[in-house]
C-alpha positions in Angstrom: 87.3 92.2 -0.1 85.8 92.9 3.6 82.0 94.4 4.0 80.2 95.3 6.7 76.4 95.4 5.7 73.8 97.5 7.2 70.6 95.9 8.6 68.4 96.6 5.6 68.0 94.7 2.1 68.8 96.3 -1.3 69.9 95.2 -4.6 73.4 97.1 -4.6 76.2 97.7 -2.4 78.0 101.1 -1.9 81.5 100.5 -0.8 84.2 103.1 0.3 88.0 102.2 0.5 89.6 102.0 3.9 92.7 99.9 3.6 94.4 98.4 0.4 92.2 95.6 -0.6 89.7 96.2 2.1 86.2 97.7 1.5 83.7 98.6 4.3 80.0 98.7 3.2 78.7 102.4 3.7 75.1 101.4 1.9 72.6 98.7 1.4 73.6 95.1 2.0 74.1 92.7 -0.9 70.8 91.1 -2.7 69.5 88.6 -0.4 71.6 89.5 2.8 68.9 88.9 5.6 70.5 90.9 8.6 73.9 92.5 9.2 76.9 90.5 8.5 80.8 90.6 7.7 81.2 89.6 4.0 84.5 88.4 3.0 85.2 87.4 -0.9 81.8 87.0 -1.5 80.7 85.0 1.4 78.7 86.0 4.2 80.7 85.0 7.9 77.7 86.3 10.2 77.3 89.0 12.4 80.3 89.1 15.0 78.0 89.4 18.4 76.2 86.0 17.3 79.3 84.5 16.3 80.6 85.0 19.4 77.9 83.6 21.5 77.7 80.7 18.9 81.4 80.0 19.8 81.0 79.9 23.4 78.2 77.2 22.7 80.6 75.3 20.7 82.9 75.5 23.6 80.2 74.4 26.1 79.1 71.2 23.8 83.2 70.5 23.9 83.8 71.1 27.5 87.2 69.4 27.3 88.6 71.2 24.0 90.9 74.0 25.3 91.0 75.1 21.6 87.2 75.8 21.4 87.4 77.8 24.6 90.2 80.0 23.5 88.3 80.5 20.2 85.1 81.7 22.3 86.9 83.8 25.3 89.6 85.8 26.1 92.5 84.6 28.5 91.3 87.1 30.9 87.8 86.2 30.7 85.4 86.9 33.8 81.9 84.8 34.1 79.5 85.3 37.1 77.3 82.3 37.3 73.8 83.0 38.8 71.4 80.4 40.7 68.6 79.9 38.8 66.0 82.5 38.8 64.9 86.1 37.8 67.4 88.0 36.1 68.6 90.9 38.0 67.3 89.3 41.7 69.2 85.8 41.3 72.4 86.3 43.3 76.0 85.0 41.9 76.4 81.5 42.8 80.2 81.4 41.2 82.5 83.7 39.7 85.3 82.6 37.7 88.2 84.7 36.3 90.8 83.7 33.7 90.9 80.7 31.3 92.2 78.2 34.0 89.1 78.6 36.4 86.7 78.6 33.3 88.5 75.2 31.9 88.0 73.8 35.3 84.2 74.7 35.6 83.8 73.5 31.9 85.3 70.2 32.6 82.5 69.8 35.5 80.0 69.4 32.6 78.7 66.1 31.6 79.0 65.0 27.9 75.7 64.4 27.7 74.7 68.5 28.3 73.9 70.2 25.3 73.9 73.8 24.7 72.2 76.2 22.0 71.1 79.5 21.2 67.3 80.4 21.2 67.5 83.4 19.0 69.7 86.6 17.8 71.6 88.4 20.3 70.0 91.9 21.3 72.0 95.2 22.8 71.9 95.2 26.4 73.6 98.1 28.2 77.1 98.2 27.5 77.2 94.6 26.1 74.9 91.8 24.6 72.3 89.7 25.8 71.1 86.5 24.3 69.0 83.7 25.2 70.6 80.2 25.4 69.1 76.5 25.9 70.5 73.6 27.7 69.4 70.1 27.7 70.6 66.8 29.3 68.5 63.9 28.4 65.1 64.5 29.9 66.3 67.8 31.7 65.2 71.1 29.4 65.6 74.7 30.7 67.7 77.7 29.5 68.5 81.2 30.3 69.9 84.8 29.5 73.3 85.3 29.0 74.8 88.9 29.2 78.5 89.5 27.7 80.8 92.2 26.6 83.1 91.5 23.4 86.8 92.1 23.2 88.3 93.9 20.1 89.0 90.7 18.5 85.3 89.6 18.6 85.8 86.9 21.5 83.7 86.9 24.9 85.6 89.3 27.5 82.9 88.9 30.2 79.9 87.0 30.6 77.0 86.9 33.1 75.2 83.4 32.8 71.5 83.7 34.3 69.7 80.1 34.0 65.9 80.2 34.1 64.0 79.5 37.2 64.0 75.5 37.2 60.2 74.2 37.1 59.0 71.4 39.6 58.3 68.3 37.9 55.7 66.5 40.0 54.4 63.1 38.8 50.7 62.9 37.6 48.4 60.4 39.4 
């Protein structure tokens, strides 16, 4: 059975049948549920938005794995990478359209670079926003991703906004 839980806790789950063998939760989440999620056969799979961004992180951390990229984004993906700076004012540095262009962009990523998520996604206009982290050796930064999901839960478009880079001056 498939359940979509609302964002509240309770000890029961009220469900309604909507297709043979599938049920959609219309009431409180199962006991112990901490946030909205999809439930399938008694286990939680996580909410679709945060899972979509986690798949993007997984693909970025395996930049030469086309299967990881295809699991994260649609074939017609559109990505705008902004220069580091304030969201909304930093200009677009590069745009990528379609899997081949995004694959070439990912291939430029050194294998030592690691991405992560700094917290859960939030509604942002007609899509979602989420803060990400990036580190490569001594370098640490992050930024905001603004994305829209396709009907299958993969990312359809993404705006990549790195935070402003900090000046590192030696003390002494």
